[in-house]
C-alpha positions in Angstrom: 107.1 114.3 98.7 104.5 116.9 99.5 102.0 115.3 101.8 99.0 116.9 99.9 100.1 116.4 96.3 97.7 113.5 95.8 94.7 115.4 97.3 95.0 118.1 94.6 93.1 115.8 92.2 89.9 116.2 94.2 87.9 119.0 92.7 87.2 120.9 95.9 90.9 121.2 96.8 91.3 124.4 94.7 88.7 126.1 97.0 90.9 125.8 100.1 92.6 128.8 101.3 96.4 128.8 101.6 96.1 129.0 105.4 93.8 125.9 105.4 96.2 124.0 103.1 99.2 124.7 105.5 97.2 123.8 108.6 96.0 120.5 106.9 99.6 119.7 105.8 100.9 120.1 109.4 98.1 117.9 110.8 98.8 114.9 108.5 101.3 112.3 109.8 103.1 110.6 106.8 103.9 106.9 107.1 105.3 104.1 105.0 104.6 100.4 105.2 106.3 97.7 103.3 104.4 95.1 101.2 102.7 92.5 103.4 102.9 94.5 106.6 99.8 95.7 108.5 99.2 99.3 109.4 100.1 99.4 113.2 97.1 99.2 115.4 96.5 102.1 117.8 96.2 101.5 121.5 92.7 101.8 122.7 89.8 103.2 120.5 91.4 105.4 117.7 89.4 106.8 114.9 91.4 108.0 112.0 91.1 109.2 108.4 93.8 107.3 106.4 94.5 108.7 103.0 96.5 106.5 100.6 99.2 108.5 98.8 100.6 105.6 96.8 100.3 101.8 96.7 97.4 99.4 97.4 95.9 98.5 100.8 93.6 95.7 101.8 90.9 96.5 104.3 89.5 93.4 106.0 88.0 92.2 109.3 88.8 89.1 111.2 85.6 87.0 111.9 84.8 85.3 115.2 86.1 82.0 113.7 89.5 83.6 112.8 88.9 84.0 109.0 90.1 87.2 107.3 87.2 88.7 105.2 88.3 91.4 102.7 85.9 94.3 102.6 87.6 96.2 99.8 90.9 97.4 98.4 92.0 101.1 98.7 94.4 102.5 96.1 96.3 105.7 95.7 94.1 108.8 96.1 91.5 106.8 98.0 91.0 107.0 101.7 89.8 104.7 104.6 87.6 105.8 107.5 89.4 103.5 110.0 87.7 102.7 113.2 90.0 100.6 115.3 87.5 100.5 118.2 87.9 97.6 120.5 84.2 97.8 121.6 83.1 96.7 118.2 82.4 93.1 117.6 84.7 93.0 114.5 87.7 95.2 114.0 89.0 96.5 110.7 92.5 95.8 109.8 94.5 97.4 107.0 97.4 95.5 105.2 99.7 96.8 102.6 99.3 94.7 99.3 102.2 96.7 97.8 104.6 99.2 99.4 102.2 101.7 100.8 102.5 105.4 101.6 99.8 107.0 103.5 98.9 109.8 105.7 96.7 109.8 108.8 94.5 112.4 110.6 92.7 111.8 113.8 88.9 112.5 113.8 89.4 114.9 116.7 92.1 116.8 114.8 89.9 116.8 111.7 86.9 118.3 113.7 89.2 121.1 115.1 90.5 121.9 111.7 86.9 122.0 110.1 85.8 124.3 113.0 88.6 126.7 112.1 88.5 126.4 108.3 85.0 126.4 106.8 86.2 125.3 103.3 87.6 122.1 104.8 84.1 120.7 105.5 83.2 121.2 101.8 86.6 119.6 100.8 86.0 116.4 103.0 82.3 116.3 102.0 83.5 116.0 98.3 86.1 113.3 99.4 83.2 111.3 101.0 81.1 111.7 98.0 83.8 110.5 95.6 84.6 107.6 97.9 81.0 106.5 98.0 80.7 106.7 94.2 83.8 104.6 93.8 82.5 102.1 96.4 79.2 101.9 94.5 81.1 101.3 91.2 83.1 98.5 92.9 80.0 96.9 94.2 78.3 97.1 90.7 81.4 95.6 89.0 81.6 92.7 91.6 77.9 92.0 91.1 78.3 91.9 87.4 81.3 89.6 87.6 79.7 87.2 90.1 76.4 86.6 88.4 75.4 85.4 84.9 72.3 87.6 84.7 73.9 90.4 82.8 75.2 87.9 80.2 71.8 86.2 80.1 70.1 89.6 79.6 72.6 90.4 76.8 71.7 87.1 75.0 68.0 87.8 75.2 68.3 91.4 74.2 70.7 90.8 71.3 70.0 87.2 70.1 72.7 85.9 67.7 75.0 88.9 68.2 77.4 86.8 70.3 78.6 84.9 67.2 79.2 88.1 65.2 81.0 90.2 67.8 84.4 89.5 69.3 84.2 88.4 73.0 86.5 91.2 74.1 83.8 93.7 73.0 81.0 91.9 74.6 83.1 91.7 77.8 83.7 95.4 77.7 80.0 96.1 77.1 79.2 94.0 80.2 81.9 95.8 82.2 84.1 92.6 82.6 87.5 91.6 81.7 87.8 89.0 79.0 88.7 86.5 81.6 85.8 87.2 83.8 83.5 87.1 80.8 84.7 83.6 79.9 84.1 82.3 83.4 80.5 83.9 83.4 79.8 82.3 80.0 81.0 79.0 81.3 78.7 79.2 84.4 75.8 80.1 82.2 76.4 77.2 80.0 76.8 74.8 82.9 73.6 76.1 84.4 71.7 75.8 81.0 72.7 72.2 80.8 71.2 71.3 84.2 
């Protein structure tokens, strides 16, 4: 598999020079992790850019009381700014939810490449922008799923419409799956009874 094939979907990729693409390809270390395994921790502080080529990874931290708290899930064509720094109070861990193929690039090597290839800075800026937009979308979807406020707002904005429209369409309008919508509606009804 070409190590860069999944990066081609990022808009700024086409602006990279052939020399830059070759340099980036040689700098990436390709790895495969089986389902349920963790990405191997580095010895000492190691800051890496990890780009997911295929599969799903769970990024989490272990709290002081030993609980694993999931921060987010990374999927193919996503990337993780991993910071396995022992000096931090909480350390990030990455675990493969499915079989996972990924590539890594150390921050030091990335800085050297960006100094040599100007277009690479634009490319990684675009990647950061796309990642932040995906993170914001994830946070928005999670907030909508957890609260009853969007459903309550829908009921006040469109009184009586719920009985006329299939629940699957209302769920879609609110950005929820039908199952999430049913749970939110149940919580709303329980709250209204109190």
